[in-house]
C-alpha positions as CSV (number, residue, x, y, z in Angstrom):
1,M,0.1,-0.2,0.1
2,S,1.3,3.4,-0.9
3,W,-0.6,5.8,1.2
4,L,-0.1,5.9,5.0
5,P,-3.3,5.4,6.6
6,R,-2.7,7.4,9.2
7,W,0.4,9.9,9.8
8,E,0.7,12.0,13.4
9,P,4.2,13.4,13.6
10,E,3.7,15.5,16.4
11,N,2.2,12.9,18.3
12,E,5.2,12.0,20.6
13,Q,3.7,8.2,20.4
14,F,3.1,7.9,17.3
15,W,6.6,9.4,16.4
16,R,8.6,7.1,18.8
17,E,6.6,3.8,18.0
18,T,5.8,4.1,14.3
19,G,6.8,7.7,12.4
20,S,10.7,7.9,13.3
21,R,11.6,4.7,11.4
22,I,9.4,5.9,8.7
23,A,10.6,9.1,8.3
24,W,14.0,8.5,8.3
25,R,14.0,5.9,6.1
26,T,12.6,7.7,3.7
27,L,14.8,10.6,4.1
28,I,17.8,8.6,3.5
29,L,16.9,7.3,0.3
30,T,15.2,10.7,-0.6
31,T,18.0,12.2,0.0
32,I,20.4,9.5,-2.4
33,T,18.1,10.3,-5.8
34,L,17.9,13.9,-4.9
35,I,21.8,13.9,-4.9
36,L,21.3,11.7,-8.3
37,S,19.1,14.3,-9.3
38,F,21.4,17.5,-8.6
39,M,24.7,15.6,-10.1
40,T,22.8,15.2,-13.3
41,W,21.3,18.6,-13.2
42,F,24.6,20.2,-13.7
43,V,26.2,17.8,-15.8
44,M,26.3,20.3,-18.7
45,S,28.1,22.9,-17.0
46,A,31.0,20.3,-16.6
47,A,31.0,19.0,-20.0
48,V,30.6,22.2,-21.7
49,I,34.4,23.0,-21.0
50,R,35.7,20.0,-22.5
51,L,33.8,20.8,-25.8
52,P,35.4,23.0,-27.4
53,K,38.5,21.1,-27.1
54,I,37.5,18.1,-28.3
55,G,36.2,19.5,-31.6
56,F,32.9,21.3,-31.2
57,R,32.7,25.0,-32.5
58,F,30.5,26.4,-30.1
59,S,31.2,30.1,-29.5
60,S,31.6,31.4,-25.3
61,S,28.3,32.7,-25.3
62,E,26.7,29.1,-27.0
63,L,28.8,27.4,-23.8
64,F,27.2,30.1,-21.4
65,W,23.5,29.5,-22.7
66,L,24.1,25.4,-22.5
67,A,24.7,25.9,-18.8
68,A,22.1,27.8,-18.4
69,M,19.4,25.7,-20.1
70,P,19.1,23.0,-17.3
71,G,18.2,26.0,-15.3
72,L,15.4,27.3,-17.3
73,A,13.9,23.5,-17.6
74,G,14.6,22.9,-13.8
75,G,12.4,26.1,-12.3
76,T,9.9,25.2,-15.1
77,L,9.5,21.9,-13.6
78,R,10.0,22.6,-10.1
79,I,6.6,24.9,-10.7
80,L,5.1,21.6,-11.7
81,H,6.4,19.6,-8.7
82,T,5.6,22.0,-6.3
83,F,1.7,20.3,-6.5
84,L,2.3,17.0,-7.6
85,I,3.3,15.5,-4.0
86,P,-0.4,16.1,-2.1
87,I,-2.0,14.3,-5.7
88,F,0.6,11.5,-6.2
89,G,2.1,11.1,-3.1
90,T,6.0,10.7,-2.8
91,R,6.2,6.9,-3.8
92,L,5.0,7.5,-7.4
93,V,6.6,11.1,-8.0
94,V,10.3,10.1,-6.7
95,G,10.3,7.0,-8.1
96,V,8.9,7.9,-11.8
97,A,10.9,11.4,-11.8
98,T,14.3,9.1,-10.8
99,L,14.1,6.8,-13.5
100,L,12.9,9.7,-16.4
101,K,16.6,11.1,-16.1
102,I,17.9,8.3,-17.5
103,I,16.8,9.4,-21.0
104,P,19.3,12.8,-21.2
105,C,21.8,10.8,-20.0
106,V,21.8,8.7,-22.3
107,G,21.4,11.1,-24.9
108,L,24.5,13.3,-23.9
109,G,26.0,10.4,-23.7
110,L,25.7,9.8,-27.3
111,A,25.9,13.4,-28.6
112,V,29.2,14.2,-27.0
113,M,30.5,11.3,-28.8
114,S,30.2,12.9,-32.6
115,P,31.7,16.4,-33.3
116,G,29.2,16.6,-36.0
117,T,26.3,16.9,-33.5
118,P,23.7,19.7,-33.9
119,Y,23.9,22.5,-31.2
120,W,20.3,22.4,-31.3
121,L,20.1,19.1,-30.2
122,F,22.6,19.9,-27.1
123,I,20.3,22.6,-26.3
124,V,17.4,20.5,-26.0
125,L,19.6,17.7,-24.0
126,A,20.4,20.6,-21.9
127,L,16.8,21.0,-21.0
128,G,15.7,17.3,-20.6
129,L,18.3,17.3,-17.8
130,G,16.6,20.2,-16.1
131,M,14.4,17.3,-14.8
132,G,16.9,17.1,-11.9
133,G,16.6,20.6,-10.3
134,G,12.8,20.0,-10.9
135,D,12.9,17.3,-8.6
136,F,13.4,19.5,-5.4
137,S,10.1,21.0,-5.4
138,S,8.7,17.8,-4.9
139,Y,11.0,16.5,-2.3
140,M,11.3,19.6,0.1
141,P,7.4,19.3,0.4
142,S,7.8,15.8,1.4
143,T,9.9,15.8,3.8
144,S,8.9,18.6,5.5
145,L,5.6,16.3,6.0
146,F,7.3,13.6,6.9
147,F,8.7,15.1,10.3
148,P,7.4,17.1,13.1
149,K,8.2,20.9,13.3
150,R,11.0,20.5,16.2
151,L,13.4,18.5,13.7
152,Q,12.3,19.9,10.2
153,G,15.3,22.4,10.0
154,A,17.4,19.4,10.6
155,A,16.1,17.3,8.2
156,L,15.2,19.5,5.3
157,G,18.8,20.6,5.8
158,I,20.4,17.5,5.7
159,Q,18.4,17.1,2.6
160,A,19.3,19.8,0.6
161,G,22.3,20.1,1.8
162,M,23.2,16.7,1.1
163,G,21.4,17.2,-2.5
164,N,23.5,20.5,-3.0
165,F,26.2,18.3,-2.7
166,G,25.6,17.0,-5.8
167,V,26.7,19.9,-7.7
168,S,30.2,19.5,-6.5
169,L,30.7,16.0,-6.8
170,T,29.5,16.3,-10.6
171,Q,32.4,18.8,-11.1
172,L,34.6,17.3,-8.8
173,V,34.1,13.5,-10.5
174,T,33.7,14.8,-14.0
175,P,37.2,15.6,-14.9
176,W,38.4,12.3,-13.3
177,I,35.9,9.7,-14.9
178,I,36.5,11.3,-18.3
179,G,40.3,10.1,-18.2
180,F,39.8,6.5,-18.4
181,A,37.8,4.1,-19.8
182,A,35.8,3.5,-17.0
183,L,32.9,2.0,-18.3
184,G,34.8,0.1,-20.8
185,T,34.7,0.2,-24.4
186,V,30.6,-1.1,-24.8
187,V,30.1,2.9,-24.3
188,G,32.5,4.1,-27.3
189,A,35.2,5.0,-28.5
190,P,37.9,7.7,-26.6
191,Q,37.8,11.7,-27.8
192,T,40.9,13.6,-28.7
193,L,41.4,16.4,-26.5
194,T,44.1,19.4,-27.3
195,V,45.3,20.1,-24.0
196,K,47.7,23.1,-26.4
197,P,48.6,23.3,-29.4
198,G,50.8,20.1,-30.1
199,V,49.5,18.4,-26.7
200,T,46.4,16.2,-27.0
201,K,45.2,13.3,-24.9
202,A,42.7,10.6,-24.9
203,I,39.2,11.3,-22.9
204,W,35.8,9.4,-22.7
205,L,33.9,12.7,-22.4
206,Q,30.9,10.2,-22.6
207,N,31.6,8.9,-19.1
208,A,30.5,12.5,-17.6
209,A,26.6,11.2,-18.6
210,F,26.2,7.5,-18.8
211,W,27.7,6.0,-15.8
212,Y,24.8,7.7,-14.1
213,V,22.7,5.6,-15.5
214,P,22.8,2.4,-13.6
215,L,22.4,4.5,-10.6
216,L,19.9,6.1,-11.2
217,L,17.7,3.1,-12.7
218,V,18.9,1.0,-9.0
219,F,17.5,3.6,-6.8
220,G,14.5,4.8,-8.9
221,I,12.9,1.1,-8.4
222,L,14.1,1.1,-4.7
223,C,12.0,4.1,-4.4
224,L,8.9,2.7,-5.9
225,I,9.3,-0.2,-3.7
226,L,10.0,0.8,-0.8
227,L,9.0,4.4,-0.1
228,K,5.5,5.4,1.0
229,S,3.4,8.6,1.1
230,V,2.0,10.6,3.6
231,P,-2.0,10.9,3.6
232,V,-2.0,14.6,2.9
233,K,-4.0,15.4,-0.2
234,A,-4.9,18.1,-1.9
235,S,-6.3,19.3,-5.4
236,F,-4.6,21.5,-7.9
237,K,-6.9,24.0,-7.4
238,D,-6.8,23.8,-3.6
239,Q,-3.2,24.2,-3.4
240,L,-3.3,27.9,-5.3
241,D,-4.6,29.2,-1.9
242,I,-0.5,29.9,-1.2
243,F,-0.2,32.5,-4.2
244,R,-2.7,34.8,-2.2
245,N,-0.9,34.9,1.1
246,K,2.0,37.9,1.0
247,H,4.4,36.1,2.9
248,T,4.7,33.3,-0.3
249,W,5.9,35.9,-2.1
250,F,8.1,37.3,0.7
251,C,9.8,34.2,1.1
252,T,10.0,33.8,-2.8
253,I,12.3,37.0,-2.7
254,T,14.6,35.5,0.4
255,Y,14.8,32.0,-1.3
256,V,16.0,33.6,-4.7
257,M,18.9,35.3,-2.6
258,T,20.1,32.3,-1.2
259,F,19.5,28.8,-3.5
260,G,19.2,31.1,-6.6
261,S,22.8,32.5,-5.8
262,F,24.1,28.8,-5.0
263,S,22.6,27.3,-7.8
264,G,23.6,30.0,-10.0
265,F,26.6,31.0,-9.4
266,A,27.2,26.8,-9.4
267,A,26.3,26.8,-13.1
268,A,28.3,29.6,-14.2
269,F,31.6,29.7,-11.9
270,P,33.4,27.1,-14.1
271,L,32.9,29.6,-17.0
272,M,33.4,32.5,-15.5
273,I,36.3,31.3,-14.8
274,K,37.7,30.4,-17.8
275,E,36.4,33.8,-19.6
276,T,38.1,36.1,-16.6
277,Y,41.5,34.3,-16.1
278,G,41.8,32.0,-18.6
279,G,43.8,34.7,-21.0
280,F,46.8,34.5,-18.9
281,P,49.4,32.3,-19.2
282,G,49.5,29.4,-17.3
283,A,45.5,30.5,-16.6
284,P,43.9,27.3,-13.7
285,D,41.6,24.7,-15.2
286,P,38.6,25.8,-14.4
287,L,37.0,22.1,-13.4
288,K,39.9,22.2,-10.8
289,Y,38.3,25.2,-8.8
290,A,35.0,24.9,-9.9
291,F,33.3,22.0,-7.2
292,Y,35.2,24.2,-4.1
293,G,32.1,26.4,-4.7
294,P,29.0,24.3,-4.5
295,L,30.7,22.1,-2.0
296,I,31.3,24.6,0.9
297,G,27.8,25.9,0.2
298,S,26.1,22.2,0.4
299,A,28.3,22.1,3.6
300,T,27.4,25.0,5.4
301,R,23.8,24.2,4.1
302,V,24.0,21.0,6.3
303,I,25.8,22.3,9.5
304,F,23.2,25.6,9.8
305,G,20.4,23.5,9.5
306,F,21.1,22.2,13.1
307,V,22.4,25.4,14.1
308,S,18.9,27.4,12.6
309,D,16.8,25.3,14.7
310,K,18.5,26.6,17.6
311,T,18.7,30.2,16.8
312,G,15.7,30.9,14.2
313,G,16.3,31.2,10.7
314,G,15.5,34.7,10.3
315,I,18.7,36.0,11.9
316,L,21.0,33.9,9.7
317,T,19.1,35.3,6.5
318,N,20.0,38.4,7.6
319,I,23.6,37.9,8.0
320,A,24.1,36.0,5.2
321,G,22.5,38.8,3.0
322,V,24.8,41.3,4.4
323,A,27.7,39.1,3.9
324,M,26.9,37.9,0.1
325,I,26.6,42.2,-0.3
326,A,29.9,42.6,0.7
327,C,31.7,39.7,-1.4
328,C,29.6,40.8,-4.4
329,L,30.8,44.7,-3.9
330,V,34.7,44.1,-3.5
331,L,34.5,41.3,-6.1
332,G,33.7,44.3,-8.5
333,L,35.1,47.3,-7.0
334,G,38.4,45.3,-6.1
335,G,38.9,44.6,-10.1
336,Y,38.9,40.7,-9.4
337,L,36.6,40.6,-12.4
338,A,38.4,42.9,-14.5
339,P,42.1,41.3,-13.9
340,T,45.4,42.7,-14.5
341,S,47.3,39.6,-13.8
342,L,46.8,35.8,-12.4
343,D,48.1,37.3,-9.1
344,Q,44.3,38.8,-8.6
345,F,43.1,34.5,-9.1
346,P,43.1,33.3,-5.3
347,M,41.4,36.5,-3.9
348,F,38.6,36.3,-6.9
349,V,38.3,32.2,-5.7
350,A,38.5,33.4,-1.9
351,L,35.3,36.0,-2.5
352,M,33.3,33.7,-4.6
353,L,33.5,31.0,-2.0
354,G,32.5,33.6,0.4
355,I,29.6,33.9,-1.2
356,F,28.9,29.8,-1.8
357,F,29.6,29.8,2.2
358,F,26.9,32.1,3.0
359,A,24.3,31.2,0.5
360,G,24.7,27.9,1.8
361,V,24.1,29.3,5.7
362,G,20.7,31.5,4.3
363,N,19.8,28.2,2.1
364,A,19.8,26.5,6.0
365,A,18.1,29.5,7.3
366,T,15.0,29.8,5.2
367,F,14.0,26.5,5.2
368,R,13.9,26.7,9.0
369,Q,11.9,29.8,8.6
370,Y,9.3,28.9,6.3
371,P,7.3,26.5,8.0
372,I,7.3,28.4,11.4
373,I,5.8,31.4,8.8
374,F,3.4,28.8,7.9
375,S,2.7,27.1,11.0
376,H,-1.1,27.6,11.1
377,S,-0.6,24.9,8.0
378,P,1.7,22.6,7.2
379,R,-0.1,21.8,3.8
380,Q,0.7,25.3,2.7
381,G,4.1,25.3,4.1
382,A,5.3,22.6,2.4
383,Q,4.0,23.9,-0.9
384,V,5.7,27.0,-0.4
385,L,8.7,25.3,0.4
386,G,8.4,23.5,-3.4
387,W,7.3,27.2,-4.8
388,T,10.1,29.0,-3.8
389,G,12.2,26.4,-4.9
390,A,10.7,26.7,-8.2
391,V,11.7,30.5,-8.9
392,A,14.8,29.8,-7.3
393,A,16.0,27.0,-9.9
394,Y,15.8,29.4,-12.6
395,G,19.2,30.9,-10.8
396,P,21.3,28.9,-13.7
397,F,19.6,30.5,-16.2
398,I,19.5,33.9,-15.0
399,F,23.0,34.0,-13.7
400,A,24.8,32.4,-16.5
401,T,23.0,34.3,-19.2
402,Q,23.2,37.5,-17.5
403,I,27.0,36.9,-16.5
404,D,27.3,36.3,-20.1
405,R,25.8,39.5,-21.2
406,S,27.5,41.8,-18.5
407,I,31.0,40.2,-20.0
408,I,29.6,40.9,-23.4
409,K,28.7,44.8,-22.9
410,T,31.3,45.5,-20.8
411,G,34.1,43.4,-20.5
412,S,33.4,42.2,-17.2
413,A,31.1,40.3,-14.8
414,A,31.0,43.6,-12.3
415,T,27.9,44.9,-13.5
416,F,25.9,41.7,-12.4
417,F,27.8,41.8,-8.9
418,Y,26.4,45.2,-8.8
419,A,22.8,44.1,-9.6
420,A,23.0,41.0,-7.3
421,A,24.3,43.0,-4.5
422,G,21.1,45.7,-4.7
423,F,18.7,42.5,-5.1
424,Y,20.3,41.3,-2.2
425,L,19.8,44.4,0.0
426,F,16.3,44.2,-1.2
427,A,15.6,40.6,0.3
428,T,17.5,41.2,3.4
429,A,15.2,44.3,4.0
430,I,11.9,42.3,3.9
431,N,13.3,39.7,5.7
432,W,14.6,41.8,8.6
433,W,11.4,43.9,8.4
434,Y,8.7,40.8,8.5
435,Y,10.7,38.2,10.3
436,T,13.5,39.4,12.1
437,R,12.9,42.7,13.9
438,K,11.6,43.3,17.5
439,G,7.5,43.1,16.9
440,C,7.6,42.1,13.3
441,E,4.6,40.2,11.7
442,R,6.1,36.7,11.8
443,P,9.1,36.2,14.0
444,S,11.1,32.9,12.5
């Protein structure tokens, strides 16, 4: 039976005797599959760095757009996922969503083996990989329903933070797994990578996508067998009531500041390194540094999920916003986005990692805040988690395309970072006024 006949996580006896075991088992399995979702969502941003060096004639702007497309699809699909759990339940939604990602992974693996693959097909595959981003807005509402309020900050922090590790794992594993015939000759011949004029080596770029296929298959089947669904049902029409509440929109703004920044910079960071510092002699390999940002942001999200349960989320969101404003302004005003030498690279990386760190803190804090802000209705709170995640998932599309636009128009990404700092100021002010200051409307 998929739907549980009874679910009362706030009942201490029920939680101790029945609920805890089911909830933690669900969290473990869905967190593993969410990691795979994030990995497949960002595999294109890791793969595009190598495409020009194996024979694909794509411009810098075309590469930025390829990195951006999964974000566009992920955000759009998250809007759909926001409403799925109360209709179809956790088991069916998570299981089917995991299996569907096999399709674009196989497609990308086949596409990179032929330099004649047209650009439009890569766009289609990038949009398909956006399914990995869409899942988040089913997973978070589901998890919030399985746990009592006192544990939601920790549970959501663990799941979202560990899921975000998928971004870092993609950028860490990709350079390694494409370096040898990890899956044997059955998945195709290697490509010739031009390291520099006159220097080449063999790589298997298809491995970057193909190695997910058996993992997705196994865990998709396990989800369909082992998961249960919480008996909280609502029609699509019933769920639209969240849009009549102003706090839905305020929470959306603060989540775009936090997760939107994490996901957006994660998608754009490798290409930013390439475009900003790639012209200097001895330029750094973007994939040797890009994974650090998502790694740090994910780790802080896990750690500060527990912290926010103790301190409250509102104050941490404020601290995160102020710190991100500072990092953006120093990056622009300090000249690190229009460098004159490679000596500026370490500080550029440090400031970018600062943004990732505080975006992670803010991610954890907001997920603690939202169930409290909507404590009058657990179902609405769950839906708002999904909706805010849907809008923030456009981060990779917005950040990658607008950073590219800033570079084309002005020669550096500084204009984009100044605009980001202005938005962070607006979001932090909203958070302080409604959720943090003395006498605020909904302390959280």
